[in-house]
C-alpha positions in Angstrom: 7.7 -4.4 -12.5 4.0 -5.0 -13.0 1.6 -3.3 -10.7 -1.9 -4.8 -10.5 -4.7 -3.0 -8.5 -6.9 -5.5 -6.7 -9.3 -3.0 -5.2 -9.3 -0.6 -2.2 -5.6 -0.5 -1.1 -4.6 -3.9 -2.2 -1.9 -4.3 -4.9 0.1 -7.1 -6.4 3.7 -6.2 -7.5 5.4 -8.7 -9.8 8.9 -9.0 -11.0 10.0 -12.3 -12.5 9.3 -14.9 -9.8 8.8 -12.5 -7.0 5.1 -11.6 -6.2 4.4 -9.0 -3.5 0.9 -8.6 -2.2 0.1 -5.4 -0.2 -2.8 -5.1 2.2 -4.8 -8.2 1.0 -8.3 -7.1 1.8 -10.3 -9.3 -0.7 -13.0 -11.3 1.2 -15.8 -8.8 1.9 -14.3 -6.2 -0.4 -17.0 -5.1 -2.9 -14.3 -3.9 -5.3 -12.1 -7.0 -5.0 -10.6 -8.0 -8.4 -9.3 -11.4 -7.3 -10.3 -14.3 -5.0 -7.7 -14.8 -2.2 -7.5 -18.5 -3.2 -6.1 -17.7 -6.6 -3.2 -15.6 -5.4 0.3 -17.1 -4.9 2.4 -14.3 -3.4 6.0 -14.9 -2.3 5.7 -11.9 0.1 2.9 -10.0 1.8 3.3 -6.5 3.2 0.9 -4.8 5.5 0.6 -1.0 6.2 -1.5 -1.6 9.4 -4.0 -3.9 11.0 -7.4 -2.5 10.2 -9.7 -5.1 8.7 -9.8 -3.4 5.3 -6.0 -3.9 5.0 -5.3 -7.0 7.1 -8.0 -8.9 5.2 -7.1 -12.4 4.2 -3.4 -12.3 5.2 -3.5 -15.2 7.6 -5.2 -17.7 5.2 -3.0 -16.6 2.3 0.2 -16.7 4.3 -0.5 -20.2 5.7 -1.4 -21.6 2.3 1.5 -20.1 0.4 4.2 -19.7 3.1 4.8 -16.2 1.9 7.0 -14.0 4.0 4.9 -11.5 5.9 6.3 -8.0 6.8 4.3 -5.9 9.2 5.0 -3.5 12.1 6.1 -5.4 15.2 2.8 -5.6 17.1 0.9 -6.8 14.0 3.7 -9.2 13.1 3.7 -10.7 16.6 -0.1 -11.3 16.3 0.4 -13.0 12.9 2.9 -15.3 14.6 0.4 -16.1 17.4 -2.1 -17.1 14.7 0.3 -19.7 13.2 1.9 -17.7 10.4 5.5 -18.9 10.5 7.5 -16.7 8.1 7.1 -13.2 9.6 9.4 -10.2 9.8 8.7 -7.5 12.5 10.3 -4.2 11.7 9.3 -0.9 13.3 9.1 2.6 11.6 12.3 3.2 9.8 13.2 -0.5 9.7 14.1 -2.2 6.4 13.6 -5.9 5.5 15.7 -7.3 2.6 14.5 -10.1 0.4 15.7 -11.7 -2.8 15.3 -9.1 -5.5 14.6 -6.1 -3.2 13.7 -4.6 0.1 10.9 -2.9 2.0 11.1 0.0 4.5 8.4 1.1 6.9 7.8 4.9 7.0 5.5 7.0 9.1 1.8 7.4 8.3 -0.6 9.6 10.2 -3.6 7.3 11.0 -4.8 5.1 13.8 -4.1 1.4 14.1 -5.6 -1.6 15.8 -4.8 -5.3 15.4 -7.4 -7.9 14.8 -7.2 -8.8 18.5 -7.4 -5.2 19.7 -3.8 -4.2 20.2 -3.0 -0.6 19.3 -0.1 0.0 17.0 1.5 2.6 14.7 0.4 2.5 11.1 3.0 2.7 8.4 3.7 3.5 4.8 5.8 1.2 2.7 8.7 2.0 0.4 9.2 -1.1 -1.7 12.1 -1.8 -4.0 11.7 -4.7 -6.4 13.7 -5.4 -9.5 15.4 -2.0 -9.4 12.1 0.0 -9.2 11.0 1.8 -6.1 7.4 2.3 -5.1 6.0 4.3 -2.2 2.7 3.1 -0.9 1.8 5.9 1.6 -0.7 3.6 3.5 -3.7 5.2 5.2 -2.7 8.7 6.1 -3.6 12.3 6.5 -1.5 14.9 4.8 1.7 15.6 6.7 4.9 17.5 5.7 7.3 14.6 6.2 5.5 12.6 3.5 8.1 14.2 1.2 11.0 12.4 2.9 10.6 9.1 1.1 11.3 10.8 -2.2 14.2 12.8 -0.8 15.9 9.5 0.3 15.1 7.3 -2.7 14.5 7.9 -6.4 10.9 6.9 -6.6 9.4 5.4 -9.8 5.8 5.6 -8.6 3.6 6.3 -5.6 0.4 4.8 -4.4 -1.7 7.4 -2.7 -5.0 7.2 -0.7 -7.6 9.8 -1.9 -11.0 8.9 -0.4 -11.2 11.4 2.5 -13.1 10.7 5.7 -10.6 8.0 7.0 -7.6 9.4 5.1 -6.6 12.5 3.2 -9.0 13.7 0.4 -8.2 14.6 -3.2 -7.1 18.1 -2.4 -4.7 17.1 0.4 -3.6 14.1 -1.7 -2.7 16.3 -4.6 -0.5 18.4 -2.4 1.1 15.2 -1.1 1.9 14.1 -4.6 3.6 17.4 -5.3 5.8 16.9 -2.2 6.5 13.2 -2.9 7.6 14.0 -6.5 7.1 10.6 -8.0 6.7 10.6 -11.8 3.7 8.3 -11.6 0.9 8.2 -9.0 -1.8 5.5 -8.6 -4.8 6.5 -6.4 -6.4 4.0 -4.0 -8.6 3.8 -1.0 -11.7 5.4 -2.6 -15.2 4.4 -3.8 -15.1 1.1 -1.9 -17.7 2.3 0.6 -20.1 5.4 0.6 -18.0 7.5 3.0 -15.0 7.4 0.7 -16.6 8.0 -2.7 -14.7 10.6 -4.6 -13.8 11.8 -8.1 -10.5 10.2 -9.2 -10.5 12.1 -12.5 -10.7 15.4 -10.6 -7.7 14.2 -8.5 -5.8 13.4 -11.7 -6.5 16.9 -13.1 -5.5 18.5 -9.8 -2.2 16.6 -9.5 -1.2 17.1 -13.2 -2.0 20.8 -13.0 -0.2 21.3 -9.7 2.9 19.5 -10.8 3.0 21.1 -14.2 2.8 17.6 -15.8 5.8 16.2 -14.0 3.6 13.7 -12.3 1.2 11.5 -14.3 -1.8 10.0 -12.5 -2.8 6.5 -13.6 -6.4 5.8 -12.5 -6.7 2.0 -12.5 -10.0 0.1 -12.3 -9.9 -2.9 -10.0 -8.1 -5.6 -11.9 -6.2 -3.0 -14.0 -2.4 -3.2 -14.4 0.5 -0.8 -15.0 4.1 -1.8 -16.0 7.1 0.3 -14.9 
């Protein structure tokens, strides 16, 4: 699986002909590494409906007919906006697709759809081509963040570190210890002034805390990692 960081919390996961786009906030994103018009996802997964995650999903989905997976309230709103290929799980629900599956997990955050409907945010456990990735979504530190790694053998985790709206580098480092993934990619930092932080300090903290069992890969927007 190839993982490409497109800025903020947006990632593209690719395995053969399957292309998964997560949280496609590109227009208006000062760190965006791609134009929404150049992406051709087969699937789009959302952690929640805040604008810096929901982003360009409607335009991309209508153009590409990608299957969209989001928690029920957000999924219903996508349908109302004319997106036809939508799955609407709730927390704990799994959606299978050719080559893999995605499961929604809890995330401690707030959530509001584009039209003002409150909803529960989620993390995403994504299996693609035999590799399993845990995108924790926007979240504070909470003890049950470890459960994804207790259920599935994780190959990598994508973890927010920016503070202010989510956990900061200290809490995120503890989260990484609990999650237990061998590889961690930080996200949701340096996009805007309130979430500027030191990703290299996070890397050092995680690798020291885990005794080197977890490697942190700090990707610049546009950077890629292969698992």
